[in-house]
N, C-alpha and C positions, 0 to 999 in steps of 0.2 A: 840632275844630270840631263844634258841635252839628248834628245833622241835623234837617231839617224834614220831617215826614211827614204824609200824609193817610191816615187809617186808619179801620177800622170795628171795633167791639167785638161779638163774637158770643157769645150765651148762649142755650141751649135752642133752637137753630135759628133765632133771630131776629137781626136785624142793626140796629145803631144807627149811622148815619153820624156821624162825629166831625168837629169843626172842625180846622183846621190847628193842630198842636201843635209846640212846640220842645222839644228834649231827647229822651231815650230813655224811652218809656213802654210798658207792657205790662200785660196781664191774665193772671194765671197762678196756679199754686200757689206758696205762700210758700217761698223758699229757707231754708236753715238756717245762717245766719252764726254766728260765735262769740257766746256770751252776753255777753262783755265788751264787744262793740261794738254791742250791740242794746238799744234802749229799747222797752219794752212799755207801751202806754197803753190802759187800760180807761176808756171814756167813761161815767161814772156811778159813784157810790160810795154808802156808807152815809148820806151827808148829802144826796145828790141825791134827787129825787122818785122813790120806789119803786125806787131803785137799790141796788146792793150792791157791796162791795169784792171784788176778785179776791184769793184767798189768795196770800201771798208767803212762802215759795216755793209755786208751784202744784204740781199732781200730777206735773209733769214736772221739777220742781226749779228753775223759773225765777221771777224776781222781777218784780213788776208795780207800775205806778203807776196807781192808781184816781183819776181826776181829776174835778173838777166846776167849775161856773162861779161858785161862791160865794166863791172866794178864789184867790190865786196858788198854783199847785201847784209847790212848790219845796222842796229840789232834787229832781230826778228821779234815780232809780237805774237802773242797767243790769240786764239779765236775770241777771247773775251776782251781783247784790246790791251792787255798788259805787256809791258816790255820784258823780254827775257835776256838771258846771257848768250843766246845762240846767234850765229851768223851763218851765211852760206856763201861759198866762193867756188867758182868754176875753175877747173884745171884744164879742161879741153872741151870742145864742142864741134860738131860737124855742121851746125847751123840752127836756125830758128825761123818759124813762119806760122801762118794760120792755114795756108792753102791745103785743101783736101783733108783738113781736120773735121771736127763735127759740124762745121758750117759749110763744108764742101768748098765750092769756088766763090762763095759769097763773103765779101770782106765786111762782115757785121756779126758780132756775137749773138744778136737776137735770132740769127738764122740757125743757130746750133740745134741739133737734134740729139737729145739724150733722154734717159730716164732719170730725172732729177731725184725722185724718191729712192730709187735703187742705189744711187751714189751717195746719199747722205750729205755730209758736210761738203763733199766735192761736187755736188750737183748744181753748180752755178755756171751760167753760160759763159761769162767772161773768163772764168778759170779754166774751162775745158777748151775754149776757143783756140788758143795758141799753144805751141809746143816747142820743145828742144829736141834735137836729133843726136843720137849716138854721142853721149857726153860723159864726162867724169866731173864730180864735184864733191866738196867737203861740207859737212855740217859740223861746225865748230861750237865750242862752249857747252857741250853736253856734260852731264854728271856721270863719271865712270862707275859710280857706285849704284846707279839706277839702271832700269831696263826700259826699253822703248819699243813701240810698235810702229812700223812704217807701212803706209798704204799708198800704192801707186795706181794712177789712172793714165793709160795711154790709149789714144784713139786716132786712127788715120785710115784713109782709103787709098787704094791703088799703090800700096807700098810694095817694095821688092821682098819684104819679109812679112809673113802673116802675123808673127808674134815678136814681142820684145822681151828680153831677159834683163831683170833688175838684180844687181849684185851688190853685196856689202863686202868690202875688201879690208885687208889688215893694215895697209899703208898707202902712201901717196903714189907708189908705182902702179897701183891698181892691178897688180899681177897675181896676187894671192887672194882668192875668193873665199870668204868665210861661209857665206850662204847666199843662195839666189833663188829667184822664182820667175816664172814666165807667164805672160798674159797675151792673149790674142788681141791685137789692136784693130784687126779687120777679120771678117768672116772667111775662113778657108773655103776655097772654091767660089767665093763671091767677093772679090777684092773691092768692089764698089760699096760694100756694106761695112761701115766703120763700127767700132765697139760703142754700144749705147749704155751698157748696164754693169759691166764687170770691172772689178778692181783686183789687184794682187797685194796681199798683206804678208809681211814678214813680222812675226811677233816675238816679243820677249828677247831682245838683243841689246847688248851693252856696247858703248863706244870703246875705243882704245883708251889706254891709261891717260893719254893726253887730252881726252874729252872730245875726240874727233871721230866721226863716221865717214869713211871713204866709200862713195857710192858711184857706180857706173851703170849705164844701160846701153844696150846694143841690140840690133837685129841679128838674124842668123845668116844673112846673105854675105857674099864676099866683098861687096862694096861698102867701105867703112863710112861713106857719107850719107847713106840712106838705111832705112830698115828698122831703126830703134827709135821709139817715140815716148816722151813723157810730157803730158799736158799739165798735170797737177798732182799733188800728193799731200798727205797729212802725216805728221809725227805726233805720237801720243806718249806722254810719260805715264808708265803703268805703275800704279800704287795699289795696295789692297782694296781701296775704295772704288777704283775705277777700272780695275783689270777686267778685260773681256773674258767670257767663258772660254774654256779650253776648246781648241778646234776639234772637229771630228777626226776620227782615224782615217788617214788617207792612203794607207797601204801597209805592207808588212814592215815591222820595225825591229831593230836590233839594239839592245841595251849596250 
């Protein structure tokens, strides 16, 4: 049975009260599941505005999917380079760029400043370099009988919103949120300091019966064109052999 928890997210000694969430959620460093069960997604590519592809394989030997909103991204490959049944398609987006992301104003992925070790698979300069803003998208071709873990990395400075909320929805209207989690993309009180180390993970969630997960992310300000950022993410198919350990207790829970 899913547990319902009320929790707070802590970053740089500041606290954000969260809404009531269903399912298991946490903010942590990225675990290292097997590459064959992991999908790596770079939001932005050579065809998106001022974006770039992530090399496949990257410097750690893992394969990436550099996605954009101009076409269906299909099929997706896993981090071991194998072709999967999955694809990614955008339904809406407020834009894409690199500017004021981890490389600041420098249009070069090598200028990115991150803690690569803390980010695990996601700690690749080209993957964190570009981002999409306040968007909705579908992950298609998932197995509805299986459970998955989704890890998000957002990083931006001088944003109108300190943090971004990532939500899993029940249908393509994106109006019914199943579960969500928030992550600081910049340091509260110091908007010139972008996120270097933290990710947000939603664990053990299944797609709808049609094999689709409907995902949206947004900031908390009133301007729908700014505030919510997604630079890269990973999807992990959880099986008894690669399931991560249970997250720590994050607050009072109710059965």
